[in-house]
MDAnalysis code that builds the backbone (N, CA, C; Angstrom):
import MDAnalysis as mda
import numpy as np

u = mda.Universe.empty(315, n_residues=105, atom_resindex=np.repeat(np.arange(105), 3), trajectory=True)
u.add_TopologyAttr("name", ["N", "CA", "C"] * 105)
u.add_TopologyAttr("resid", np.arange(1, 106))
u.add_TopologyAttr("resname", ["MET", "SER", "GLU", "ASN", "LYS", "LYS", "ASN", "ILE", "ARG", "ASN", "LYS", "PHE", "ARG", "MET", "GLU", "VAL", "PHE", "LYS", "ARG", "ASP", "LYS", "SER", "ARG", "CYS", "ARG", "VAL", "CYS", "HIS", "TRP", "ASN", "GLN", "ASP", "ILE", "THR", "LYS", "LEU", "ASP", "ALA", "HIS", "HIS", "ILE", "ILE", "SER", "ARG", "ASP", "LEU", "LEU", "PRO", "ASP", "GLY", "GLY", "TYR", "VAL", "LYS", "GLU", "ASN", "GLY", "ILE", "ALA", "LEU", "CYS", "PRO", "ASN", "CYS", "HIS", "LEU", "LEU", "ALA", "GLU", "ARG", "PHE", "HIS", "ALA", "THR", "GLY", "VAL", "ALA", "GLU", "PRO", "GLY", "TYR", "SER", "ILE", "ASP", "ASP", "LEU", "TYR", "ALA", "LEU", "ILE", "ASN", "SER", "SER", "GLU", "GLU", "LYS", "ALA", "ARG", "GLU", "SER", "ALA", "ALA", "THR", "ILE", "LEU"])
u.atoms.positions = np.array([
    [29.974, 141.074, 77.525],
    [29.247, 140.084, 78.271],
    [30.062, 138.781, 78.494],
    [30.130, 138.298, 79.669],
    [30.937, 137.066, 79.779],
    [30.286, 135.907, 79.227],
    [31.059, 134.848, 78.988],
    [30.568, 133.690, 78.462],
    [29.553, 132.997, 79.335],
    [29.736, 133.021, 80.690],
    [28.744, 132.402, 81.594],
    [27.398, 133.168, 81.482],
    [27.395, 134.528, 81.423],
    [26.126, 135.267, 81.148],
    [25.485, 134.976, 79.852],
    [26.266, 134.842, 78.862],
    [25.702, 134.506, 77.471],
    [24.947, 133.142, 77.671],
    [25.574, 132.205, 78.279],
    [24.925, 130.926, 78.477],
    [23.679, 130.929, 79.292],
    [23.701, 131.722, 80.371],
    [22.508, 131.863, 81.149],
    [21.337, 132.547, 80.390],
    [21.747, 133.541, 79.570],
    [20.752, 134.251, 78.793],
    [20.242, 133.337, 77.637],
    [21.070, 132.610, 77.038],
    [20.636, 131.633, 76.033],
    [19.721, 130.683, 76.581],
    [20.139, 129.967, 77.676],
    [19.314, 129.020, 78.397],
    [17.841, 129.551, 78.702],
    [17.733, 130.691, 79.238],
    [16.526, 131.348, 79.516],
    [15.643, 131.498, 78.199],
    [16.264, 132.098, 77.099],
    [15.592, 132.223, 75.869],
    [15.021, 130.905, 75.385],
    [15.842, 129.906, 75.407],
    [15.478, 128.612, 74.843],
    [14.303, 127.971, 75.611],
    [14.379, 128.118, 76.952],
    [13.339, 127.480, 77.800],
    [12.061, 128.303, 77.491],
    [12.105, 129.599, 77.475],
    [10.887, 130.487, 77.139],
    [10.393, 130.025, 75.804],
    [11.129, 129.972, 74.806],
    [10.666, 129.688, 73.505],
    [10.029, 128.199, 73.367],
    [10.763, 127.312, 73.992],
    [10.212, 125.944, 74.139],
    [8.851, 125.917, 74.759],
    [8.710, 126.476, 75.878],
    [7.359, 126.429, 76.616],
    [6.389, 127.259, 75.747],
    [6.707, 128.326, 75.095],
    [5.724, 129.065, 74.248],
    [5.680, 128.680, 72.818],
    [6.241, 127.549, 72.572],
    [6.115, 126.881, 71.179],
    [6.538, 127.828, 70.075],
    [7.688, 128.654, 70.408],
    [8.248, 129.509, 69.498],
    [7.290, 130.550, 68.768],
    [6.382, 130.947, 69.514],
    [5.428, 131.957, 69.028],
    [4.974, 132.997, 70.076],
    [4.613, 134.193, 69.595],
    [4.281, 135.120, 70.544],
    [3.002, 134.684, 71.359],
    [3.080, 134.929, 72.599],
    [1.909, 134.542, 73.510],
    [0.796, 135.385, 73.398],
    [0.972, 136.585, 72.886],
    [-0.074, 137.630, 72.919],
    [-0.851, 137.492, 71.686],
    [-0.096, 137.697, 70.332],
    [-0.814, 137.681, 69.186],
    [-0.633, 136.312, 68.370],
    [0.217, 135.364, 68.772],
    [0.563, 134.033, 68.299],
    [1.307, 134.111, 66.997],
    [2.037, 135.279, 66.796],
    [2.970, 135.452, 65.573],
    [3.984, 134.361, 65.639],
    [4.341, 133.768, 64.609],
    [5.370, 132.750, 64.725],
    [6.223, 132.662, 63.329],
    [6.296, 133.740, 62.575],
    [6.877, 133.663, 61.287],
    [8.357, 133.637, 61.425],
    [9.054, 134.127, 62.364],
    [10.554, 134.192, 62.446],
    [10.954, 134.055, 63.818],
    [11.371, 132.931, 64.332],
    [11.938, 132.818, 65.666],
    [13.068, 133.834, 65.936],
    [13.954, 133.991, 65.072],
    [15.052, 134.930, 65.338],
    [14.667, 136.433, 65.722],
    [13.361, 136.693, 65.416],
    [12.858, 137.944, 65.695],
    [12.111, 138.002, 67.103],
    [11.888, 136.783, 67.615],
    [11.083, 136.715, 68.829],
    [12.073, 137.198, 69.954],
    [11.434, 137.740, 70.984],
    [12.137, 138.034, 72.166],
    [11.651, 137.394, 73.437],
    [12.661, 136.959, 74.286],
    [12.289, 136.357, 75.558],
    [12.108, 137.586, 76.588],
    [11.046, 138.121, 76.665],
    [10.834, 139.398, 77.514],
    [10.725, 139.032, 78.984],
    [11.405, 139.760, 79.699],
    [11.371, 139.714, 81.262],
    [10.130, 140.415, 81.638],
    [9.225, 139.686, 82.301],
    [7.926, 140.256, 82.694],
    [8.136, 141.346, 83.677],
    [8.901, 141.040, 84.714],
    [9.259, 142.083, 85.792],
    [10.719, 142.395, 85.417],
    [11.126, 143.537, 85.843],
    [12.511, 143.924, 85.546],
    [13.568, 142.984, 86.110],
    [14.613, 142.866, 85.265],
    [15.684, 141.889, 85.733],
    [16.245, 142.400, 87.086],
    [16.184, 143.719, 87.341],
    [16.832, 144.274, 88.614],
    [15.996, 143.779, 89.755],
    [14.850, 143.326, 89.621],
    [13.998, 143.006, 90.757],
    [14.006, 141.532, 91.290],
    [14.778, 140.694, 90.527],
    [14.929, 139.340, 90.867],
    [16.487, 138.983, 91.003],
    [16.725, 137.971, 91.787],
    [18.095, 137.501, 91.845],
    [18.834, 137.158, 90.580],
    [19.956, 137.369, 90.326],
    [20.636, 137.035, 89.092],
    [20.154, 137.296, 87.927],
    [19.265, 138.539, 87.822],
    [18.681, 139.016, 86.612],
    [17.315, 138.346, 86.282],
    [16.755, 137.481, 87.151],
    [15.629, 136.909, 86.880],
    [15.475, 136.028, 85.536],
    [16.562, 135.421, 85.233],
    [16.660, 134.646, 84.066],
    [16.050, 133.219, 84.278],
    [14.751, 133.224, 84.534],
    [13.922, 131.920, 84.871],
    [12.740, 132.067, 83.957],
    [12.314, 130.841, 83.432],
    [11.150, 130.980, 82.433],
    [9.794, 131.399, 83.009],
    [9.753, 131.363, 84.369],
    [8.543, 131.863, 85.032],
    [8.522, 133.259, 85.010],
    [9.543, 133.968, 84.626],
    [9.517, 135.436, 84.513],
    [9.672, 135.835, 83.141],
    [9.605, 134.957, 82.118],
    [9.864, 135.310, 80.691],
    [8.637, 134.904, 79.909],
    [8.437, 135.660, 78.763],
    [7.373, 135.349, 77.791],
    [7.879, 135.618, 76.453],
    [7.623, 134.805, 75.435],
    [7.970, 135.055, 74.089],
    [7.053, 136.042, 73.454],
    [7.637, 137.176, 72.924],
    [6.938, 138.205, 72.305],
    [7.455, 138.484, 70.897],
    [6.636, 138.878, 69.918],
    [7.103, 139.379, 68.654],
    [7.474, 140.748, 68.808],
    [8.124, 141.380, 67.777],
    [8.584, 142.711, 68.012],
    [7.555, 143.786, 68.303],
    [6.337, 143.548, 67.727],
    [5.366, 144.640, 68.067],
    [4.822, 144.606, 69.475],
    [4.525, 143.204, 69.930],
    [4.013, 143.026, 71.160],
    [5.157, 143.374, 72.210],
    [6.324, 143.091, 71.871],
    [7.439, 143.450, 72.909],
    [7.536, 144.977, 73.074],
    [7.462, 145.774, 72.084],
    [7.376, 147.146, 72.252],
    [6.234, 147.640, 73.096],
    [5.119, 146.956, 72.909],
    [3.902, 147.368, 73.856],
    [4.186, 146.969, 75.290],
    [4.852, 145.764, 75.380],
    [5.148, 145.363, 76.924],
    [6.247, 146.312, 77.465],
    [7.226, 146.690, 76.721],
    [8.202, 147.571, 77.277],
    [7.777, 148.949, 77.633],
    [6.642, 149.418, 77.156],
    [6.161, 150.668, 77.458],
    [5.985, 150.733, 78.988],
    [5.496, 149.603, 79.644],
    [5.345, 149.601, 81.099],
    [6.710, 149.871, 81.720],
    [7.860, 149.210, 81.291],
    [9.031, 149.335, 81.963],
    [9.491, 150.781, 81.751],
    [9.189, 151.480, 80.639],
    [9.547, 152.822, 80.371],
    [8.722, 153.931, 81.131],
    [7.494, 153.663, 81.201],
    [6.496, 154.713, 81.728],
    [5.820, 154.347, 83.083],
    [5.816, 152.998, 83.385],
    [5.004, 152.698, 84.496],
    [3.556, 152.430, 84.281],
    [3.133, 152.645, 83.124],
    [1.777, 152.489, 82.643],
    [1.638, 151.364, 81.557],
    [0.971, 150.444, 81.849],
    [0.810, 149.319, 80.809],
    [-0.315, 149.511, 79.955],
    [0.032, 149.114, 78.663],
    [-0.901, 149.002, 77.549],
    [-2.000, 147.931, 77.945],
    [-3.259, 148.169, 77.535],
    [-4.305, 147.156, 77.708],
    [-3.786, 145.802, 77.355],
    [-3.997, 144.773, 78.212],
    [-3.468, 143.455, 77.792],
    [-2.070, 143.102, 78.070],
    [-1.213, 144.103, 78.500],
    [0.173, 144.116, 78.715],
    [0.671, 144.297, 80.087],
    [-0.234, 144.320, 81.111],
    [0.165, 144.496, 82.380],
    [0.984, 143.238, 82.804],
    [1.659, 143.434, 83.867],
    [2.508, 142.367, 84.516],
    [1.507, 141.117, 84.817],
    [0.353, 141.341, 85.413],
    [-0.523, 140.339, 85.657],
    [-1.100, 139.577, 84.413],
    [-1.305, 140.544, 83.373],
    [-1.819, 139.906, 82.050],
    [-0.821, 138.969, 81.505],
    [0.494, 139.472, 81.454],
    [1.459, 138.586, 80.803],
    [1.750, 137.276, 81.678],
    [1.723, 137.447, 83.046],
    [2.019, 136.240, 83.773],
    [0.888, 135.356, 83.507],
    [-0.366, 135.829, 83.471],
    [-1.610, 134.860, 83.238],
    [-1.384, 134.093, 81.928],
    [-0.793, 134.607, 80.815],
    [-0.559, 134.017, 79.653],
    [0.319, 132.844, 79.706],
    [1.220, 132.938, 80.726],
    [2.139, 131.696, 80.850],
    [1.953, 130.885, 82.110],
    [0.752, 131.177, 82.758],
    [0.263, 130.479, 83.924],
    [1.349, 130.612, 85.069],
    [1.822, 131.737, 85.276],
    [2.977, 132.138, 86.295],
    [2.433, 133.356, 87.056],
    [3.358, 133.781, 87.945],
    [3.089, 134.988, 88.748],
    [4.404, 135.492, 89.172],
    [4.459, 136.758, 89.769],
    [5.628, 137.273, 90.366],
    [6.195, 136.429, 91.568],
    [5.233, 135.752, 92.240],
    [5.674, 135.018, 93.354],
    [6.373, 133.758, 92.844],
    [5.792, 133.081, 91.738],
    [6.479, 131.840, 91.203],
    [7.832, 132.331, 90.618],
    [7.904, 133.440, 89.989],
    [9.273, 133.902, 89.409],
    [10.206, 134.080, 90.502],
    [9.788, 134.677, 91.539],
    [10.780, 134.908, 92.664],
    [11.217, 133.544, 93.308],
    [10.248, 132.567, 93.500],
    [10.565, 131.259, 94.025],
    [11.587, 130.545, 93.177],
    [11.350, 130.624, 91.862],
    [12.285, 129.947, 90.925],
    [13.538, 130.682, 90.921],
    [13.632, 131.800, 90.903],
    [14.962, 132.612, 90.841],
    [15.780, 132.271, 92.176],
    [14.888, 132.217, 93.258],
    [15.614, 131.933, 94.453],
    [16.353, 130.422, 94.512],
    [15.816, 129.526, 93.706],
    [16.453, 128.226, 93.785],
    [17.701, 128.114, 92.911],
    [17.865, 129.135, 92.022],
    [19.232, 128.989, 91.210],
    [20.306, 129.710, 91.837],
    [20.210, 130.360, 93.053],
    [21.330, 130.899, 93.683],
    [22.245, 129.904, 94.214],
])
């Protein structure tokens, strides 16, 4: 991974964790920030430059991250982990994520 990509990824993680107060937005777990993930709500492939914008990211603990990732793997969301559910938790939407991603090009 290039140094520039590492910096973009790190900035994304820090912005998501800051907004989410370093805790899982679903279950509110906050025991160990090093285990939190800045989850891309919609796939990185669907937004410009990988969608590394906080409007498309949500802080999730390991267990909640696994549940959210099931949608990406199967196309079926676990209850409470749909794209709309996750966006609602951060007061965002796919439209907001797309608008924000378009401004960084």
